[in-house]
Every structure is written in C-alpha cells, then in structure tokens.
Phi, psi and omega in degrees: 000139176267130173258119188224162177282135174297316186296316176297317176295332175294318189279324180288323184068028176314305191257008188301337184248010188257127174298123191224134167263121192228162172231154178229134175168168179289317185052041180282131181076352175039062178283185190295330175292313171305317186300320186296322181290318182293322175295322174297318184300316177296315185293315180294332169306310173299320185287326182260007180054045177285149182280336183203173170241145174219142180247126172253125183232190178236148184299326170209161188298127176303333183276001173062044177296149173272125190075117183275152176280345180202188170243166178300321184296317181295318177303319184288319182299309180306311190284331172303325182292348173269358173093017181289143185275320188221131168248116179255119191256117174279128175284095191280090179258167181299329178297311184299324179306333183269000183290144182279168179296324182288322182299314180294325179294327176295323181290318178302312177292334178281331181280322188227165163252090179295125175249353178192148170230140183235116191226157173287167180285345174266004184298134177220144173218159184093163179287164193299341181277344185218027184286156182218170178254193177296326177289326180290323186290329176295309183304312180297321175291325176298321180293337171268017182073012180263120180277084182227137185252135178263131183246125179263119178263129176304146174293144181273145179237153177277189188294344173261011179078020185264131180301131173273125183216165173293336176292322177291320175301319173304313185291323177302316180290318182294337174271340188086013187273071186285343174288321179290325181300313180298321182293332184271329185257334182088004177208153182288154179301138189232125182255121184291123173255346180313309185273014188259121177285151177210164170234153181266122174270200181292331181216019187208154170262134188234124179248136180281133179304330184293335180273350180267112179266002171273158185284140177244156182281173180302155176308147182152181181254134182231140166292135187209175172215130189261124184259128177273171180288342179266006180090357176288146172235124188243122178298139179205187182241130170245136173243121187249129176231179182296334181257339191205163170237119184238146180247124180246168174065026175243330193277333179261000180278161178281353181287328181208127172283156187300327182282347184258002185288109169236112196267148182242295190202171177230127173272126171262121189250322179199142179277133178278000000 
C-alpha cells in the first residue's frame, strides 16, 4: 500500500483518470466498525470494476481529541492488511477545516476518478455550515459528471446491541478496561514505540510520558507484549505512572538481548 499526501495527489492528478473505490474517515483505532467498512470497500472494488481502492484519512483527528488511539504508522499498517492500495493523508489545517462539501468534492474528483464511495452511517464531510453525507457526496459528484455510487455501511454493535465507536474505545482506555477494548476492536491496544526516545534502566526500558501522544490507561501495572521490528513478540510487564511508561522483563530474558532490541510497538493486554 502506498501512503501519499492528499494535497499532492490533487496537484499531480496521478490517479485522476484511475477508476477508484474509496472510503473517507479518521479510522482511529480501526475498530470492528471500521473493519466492516474496509471489507465492504474491497467487495465494492470488484462489483464496480474499479482499478484500485483508496482510503482518505487525516494526519490528526479533526475533532481535536486529547490523546490519539493510534499513530499514522499503525493506522497505515492496519488498513494495508485489508488489501487497500492507497492511503491518502489530509493535512487537517485551519484552512482545510473551512472547506465546503462542494469544495471537498472538487478536490476529490481532481485526485481520483471515484466510481464508488464506501462510508459509515455517521460519515459527514465539509465544514459544519455546508456538510453532507454519503448521498450528498454522490449527488455532488454526479453534478460534476462523475458516475459514482455511495454505499453506507451500518454501524457494528456489540452483543448487547450497543454501537462500537472510537468514543467507546477511548472510554475503555481511560478506565484501563483493556479486555473490553479487545472485544470492540478485535486486537489489543497498541502503543507505537518507533518514534519515541527512551533510556535503559538496569532491567527496564523507560519512556517519558510527555513524549507519548497516544492515550494511555491509568497508572498501574499491566500484562503486555513487546513487538520487535523483526516480528518477534515478547511477553513483558508495563508499568505506567504519571511521569513514565516503563517496560520490564525483556532485558534479562533469553528472547532478546539488550543489544538486539529494535522496538516496534507495545500491546497492553490486561491490568493486574
């Protein structure tokens, strides 16, 4: 999967004549609702004889949430696993936040040749004064002579009939209820370690909490698994305080020596 700037795609027109099935959204945390959209996107590509699929996402959450559920790197990995061809990233600037639904449609048609759009039932685009849903996207594209069909995917609900959403995932993390997070997302909560500086203590790796921009659960001790860049996963203990995240039980183990550690991410599994 190629990860590209949406702005650069608009300017270059690289895919402006490429029949594309696309989806638009933040996709933060890639929970089961997002997964249903991505699975439908792959189906629609075949149904509409599109040449490729594209997901349009944002460099940061347009709603300005404190603490991200993922990083762009992790989100790209998740989305790529569904077989998506292109991830187009919008730099959500103050200027972009003011764009109208009609204006965004013009940019979309300049970047791609949309033959289908697959969106969630809560999907909205354009500034609050002129926003629209999937049906409006279809009509605005049609007004530009673009033959595109919008498909709306119903929200996914848990066994109690409650909607799965990124907001619920946030609440689970804030409570430290990691088991519920797994049930809603299909995976353990993952903290990206690649961009983070750290220091090694006598038996632990120590990360300053100030350097971590993802949401973390409350202070405490957690069962966890450290993913290394070579794909190995090492069981460990994560200790979260108000000042730091420290990872224990990895430096002295046989699974990896101190000199071999090339960190990828940390899965938080259960609070002790």
